[in-house]
N, CA, C and O atoms as CSV, one atom per row, in Angstrom:
chain,resi,resn,atom,element,x,y,z
A,1,MET,N,N,-81.390,-40.822,1.560
A,1,MET,CA,C,-81.101,-42.110,2.867
A,1,MET,C,C,-81.386,-41.903,3.858
A,1,MET,O,O,-81.561,-40.715,3.587
A,2,ALA,N,N,-81.750,-41.971,5.400
A,2,ALA,CA,C,-82.311,-41.831,6.432
A,2,ALA,C,C,-81.096,-41.616,7.446
A,2,ALA,O,O,-80.372,-42.486,7.932
A,3,GLU,N,N,-81.071,-40.678,7.578
A,3,GLU,CA,C,-79.915,-39.866,9.004
A,3,GLU,C,C,-79.116,-41.037,9.958
A,3,GLU,O,O,-79.834,-41.916,10.434
A,4,VAL,N,N,-77.693,-41.075,10.242
A,4,VAL,CA,C,-77.574,-41.430,11.087
A,4,VAL,C,C,-77.810,-40.883,12.216
A,4,VAL,O,O,-77.985,-39.709,11.891
A,5,PRO,N,N,-78.018,-40.980,14.078
A,5,PRO,CA,C,-77.593,-40.321,14.522
A,5,PRO,C,C,-75.777,-41.063,15.185
A,5,PRO,O,O,-75.398,-42.192,15.498
A,6,GLN,N,N,-75.180,-39.835,15.140
A,6,GLN,CA,C,-73.899,-39.816,15.727
A,6,GLN,C,C,-73.853,-40.170,16.876
A,6,GLN,O,O,-72.777,-39.622,17.115
A,7,ASN,N,N,-74.154,-40.701,17.943
A,7,ASN,CA,C,-73.981,-40.911,19.132
A,7,ASN,C,C,-74.963,-42.337,19.284
A,7,ASN,O,O,-76.080,-42.335,19.801
A,8,ARG,N,N,-74.317,-43.469,18.745
A,8,ARG,CA,C,-74.291,-44.767,18.407
A,8,ARG,C,C,-74.361,-45.610,19.223
A,8,ARG,O,O,-74.166,-46.547,18.449
A,9,PRO,N,N,-74.489,-46.115,20.247
A,9,PRO,CA,C,-74.729,-47.289,20.482
A,9,PRO,C,C,-73.221,-48.214,18.999
A,9,PRO,O,O,-72.879,-47.964,17.843
A,10,LEU,N,N,-72.939,-48.989,19.794
A,10,LEU,CA,C,-71.481,-49.970,19.171
A,10,LEU,C,C,-72.135,-51.240,18.752
A,10,LEU,O,O,-71.956,-51.728,17.636
A,11,LYS,N,N,-72.952,-51.804,19.733
A,11,LYS,CA,C,-74.114,-52.487,18.964
A,11,LYS,C,C,-74.933,-52.329,17.686
A,11,LYS,O,O,-75.066,-53.236,16.864
A,12,SER,N,N,-75.159,-51.820,17.639
A,12,SER,CA,C,-76.010,-51.060,16.082
A,12,SER,C,C,-75.289,-51.385,15.103
A,12,SER,O,O,-75.644,-52.390,14.487
A,13,TYR,N,N,-74.397,-50.858,14.770
A,13,TYR,CA,C,-72.879,-50.743,14.172
A,13,TYR,C,C,-73.192,-52.458,13.463
A,13,TYR,O,O,-73.211,-52.447,12.232
A,14,ALA,N,N,-73.385,-53.611,14.003
A,14,ALA,CA,C,-73.117,-54.707,13.901
A,14,ALA,C,C,-74.574,-55.503,13.033
A,14,ALA,O,O,-74.453,-56.494,12.313
A,15,ALA,N,N,-76.223,-54.619,13.388
A,15,ALA,CA,C,-77.139,-54.707,12.341
A,15,ALA,C,C,-77.378,-54.484,11.151
A,15,ALA,O,O,-77.442,-53.274,10.934
A,16,GLU,N,N,-77.483,-54.887,10.585
A,16,GLU,CA,C,-78.531,-54.173,9.372
A,16,GLU,C,C,-79.582,-53.277,8.642
A,16,GLU,O,O,-80.794,-53.263,8.854
A,17,PRO,N,N,-79.238,-52.913,8.203
A,17,PRO,CA,C,-80.629,-52.169,9.457
A,17,PRO,C,C,-81.612,-52.306,8.202
A,17,PRO,O,O,-81.200,-52.715,7.117
A,18,HIS,N,N,-82.824,-51.966,8.409
A,18,HIS,CA,C,-83.612,-53.569,7.365
A,18,HIS,C,C,-84.696,-52.937,6.640
A,18,HIS,O,O,-85.506,-53.571,5.963
A,19,ASN,N,N,-84.702,-51.310,6.835
A,19,ASN,CA,C,-85.287,-50.493,4.997
A,19,ASN,C,C,-84.458,-50.277,4.615
A,19,ASN,O,O,-84.318,-49.165,4.106
A,20,SER,N,N,-83.548,-51.078,4.624
A,20,SER,CA,C,-82.984,-50.833,2.957
A,20,SER,C,C,-82.980,-52.177,2.364
A,20,SER,O,O,-82.863,-52.100,1.141
A,21,ILE,N,N,-83.068,-53.404,2.809
A,21,ILE,CA,C,-83.344,-54.534,2.728
A,21,ILE,C,C,-85.328,-54.508,2.233
A,21,ILE,O,O,-86.440,-54.151,2.620
A,22,ALA,N,N,-84.284,-55.451,0.686
A,22,ALA,CA,C,-85.439,-56.700,-0.281
A,22,ALA,C,C,-85.544,-56.970,-0.805
A,22,ALA,O,O,-85.077,-56.471,-1.829
A,23,ALA,N,N,-86.468,-58.389,-0.867
A,23,ALA,CA,C,-86.044,-59.796,-1.750
A,23,ALA,C,C,-86.905,-59.095,-2.711
A,23,ALA,O,O,-87.988,-58.514,-2.630
A,24,PRO,N,N,-86.133,-59.322,-3.571
A,24,PRO,CA,C,-85.891,-58.875,-5.491
A,24,PRO,C,C,-86.892,-60.553,-6.036
A,24,PRO,O,O,-86.761,-61.742,-5.747
A,25,ALA,N,N,-88.044,-59.603,-7.110
A,25,ALA,CA,C,-89.494,-61.364,-7.261
A,25,ALA,C,C,-88.312,-61.368,-8.537
A,25,ALA,O,O,-87.679,-60.670,-9.329
A,26,ILE,N,N,-88.646,-63.130,-7.904
A,26,ILE,CA,C,-88.057,-63.968,-9.060
A,26,ILE,C,C,-89.172,-65.024,-9.553
A,26,ILE,O,O,-89.417,-66.127,-9.062
A,27,ASP,N,N,-89.570,-64.611,-10.271
A,27,ASP,CA,C,-91.008,-65.990,-11.512
A,27,ASP,C,C,-90.297,-66.359,-11.909
A,27,ASP,O,O,-89.695,-65.739,-12.787
A,28,ALA,N,N,-89.679,-68.398,-11.255
A,28,ALA,CA,C,-88.627,-69.319,-12.066
A,28,ALA,C,C,-89.739,-70.094,-11.815
A,28,ALA,O,O,-90.165,-70.245,-10.670
A,29,ASN,N,N,-90.502,-70.856,-13.276
A,29,ASN,CA,C,-91.167,-71.408,-13.529
A,29,ASN,C,C,-91.277,-71.886,-15.250
A,29,ASN,O,O,-92.219,-71.857,-16.043
A,30,ASN,N,N,-89.629,-72.392,-15.400
A,30,ASN,CA,C,-88.880,-72.628,-16.109
A,30,ASN,C,C,-88.488,-74.334,-15.781
A,30,ASN,O,O,-89.140,-75.186,-16.386
A,31,PHE,N,N,-87.614,-74.681,-14.994
A,31,PHE,CA,C,-87.453,-75.206,-14.538
A,31,PHE,C,C,-87.984,-76.746,-14.683
A,31,PHE,O,O,-89.209,-76.855,-14.620
A,32,GLU,N,N,-86.740,-78.765,-14.992
A,32,GLU,CA,C,-88.075,-79.126,-14.184
A,32,GLU,C,C,-86.800,-80.222,-13.834
A,32,GLU,O,O,-85.677,-80.116,-14.328
A,33,LEU,N,N,-87.187,-81.220,-12.945
A,33,LEU,CA,C,-86.919,-81.806,-12.114
A,33,LEU,C,C,-87.129,-82.576,-12.207
A,33,LEU,O,O,-88.317,-82.751,-11.939
A,34,LYS,N,N,-86.386,-83.822,-12.630
A,34,LYS,CA,C,-85.867,-85.400,-13.413
A,34,LYS,C,C,-86.216,-85.870,-12.508
A,34,LYS,O,O,-86.127,-85.226,-11.462
A,35,PRO,N,N,-86.773,-87.205,-12.493
A,35,PRO,CA,C,-87.171,-88.190,-11.457
A,35,PRO,C,C,-85.636,-89.157,-10.943
A,35,PRO,O,O,-85.370,-89.731,-9.886
A,36,SER,N,N,-84.791,-88.981,-12.345
A,36,SER,CA,C,-83.071,-89.759,-11.457
A,36,SER,C,C,-82.820,-88.753,-10.730
A,36,SER,O,O,-82.365,-89.365,-9.764
A,37,LEU,N,N,-82.768,-87.799,-10.472
A,37,LEU,CA,C,-81.841,-87.071,-10.258
A,37,LEU,C,C,-82.743,-86.627,-8.534
A,37,LEU,O,O,-82.295,-86.322,-7.429
A,38,LEU,N,N,-83.781,-86.755,-8.935
A,38,LEU,CA,C,-84.453,-86.356,-7.177
A,38,LEU,C,C,-84.114,-88.298,-6.666
A,38,LEU,O,O,-83.782,-88.523,-5.503
A,39,SER,N,N,-84.217,-89.140,-7.386
A,39,SER,CA,C,-83.734,-90.409,-7.269
A,39,SER,C,C,-82.458,-90.518,-6.475
A,39,SER,O,O,-82.498,-91.187,-5.443
A,40,ALA,N,N,-81.188,-89.866,-6.881
A,40,ALA,CA,C,-80.072,-89.892,-6.496
A,40,ALA,C,C,-79.658,-88.737,-5.653
A,40,ALA,O,O,-78.616,-88.577,-5.019
A,41,VAL,N,N,-80.572,-88.060,-5.767
A,41,VAL,CA,C,-80.086,-87.451,-4.110
A,41,VAL,C,C,-80.970,-88.016,-2.908
A,41,VAL,O,O,-80.968,-87.559,-1.764
A,42,GLN,N,N,-81.460,-88.714,-3.209
A,42,GLN,CA,C,-82.868,-89.444,-1.855
A,42,GLN,C,C,-81.731,-90.287,-1.487
A,42,GLN,O,O,-81.622,-90.531,-0.285
A,43,GLN,N,N,-80.666,-90.892,-2.467
A,43,GLN,CA,C,-80.240,-91.942,-2.100
A,43,GLN,C,C,-79.371,-91.861,-1.419
A,43,GLN,O,O,-79.110,-92.621,-0.487
A,44,ASN,N,N,-78.861,-91.060,-1.718
A,44,ASN,CA,C,-77.014,-90.585,-1.081
A,44,ASN,C,C,-77.310,-89.236,0.208
A,44,ASN,O,O,-77.867,-88.158,0.416
A,45,GLN,N,N,-76.100,-90.738,1.029
A,45,GLN,CA,C,-76.129,-89.236,2.687
A,45,GLN,C,C,-75.035,-88.197,1.851
A,45,GLN,O,O,-74.156,-88.368,1.006
A,46,PHE,N,N,-75.524,-87.196,2.477
A,46,PHE,CA,C,-74.739,-85.597,2.670
A,46,PHE,C,C,-73.684,-85.815,4.055
A,46,PHE,O,O,-74.457,-86.087,4.974
A,47,SER,N,N,-72.498,-85.813,4.505
A,47,SER,CA,C,-71.921,-85.248,5.555
A,47,SER,C,C,-71.127,-84.351,5.424
A,47,SER,O,O,-70.028,-84.168,4.900
A,48,GLY,N,N,-72.026,-83.688,6.119
A,48,GLY,CA,C,-71.410,-82.472,6.097
A,48,GLY,C,C,-72.318,-81.175,7.700
A,48,GLY,O,O,-71.914,-80.024,7.866
């Protein structure tokens, strides 16, 4: 792990270290979107 300097400004504690964040590889080729589901989503209005 990388060493953290002792005298850090307060704002640096709120920011996550970017070197430790890695997006996982996802291979999602095994799904199907049915036309009825697409039609239902297009016809409903979402309030939120």
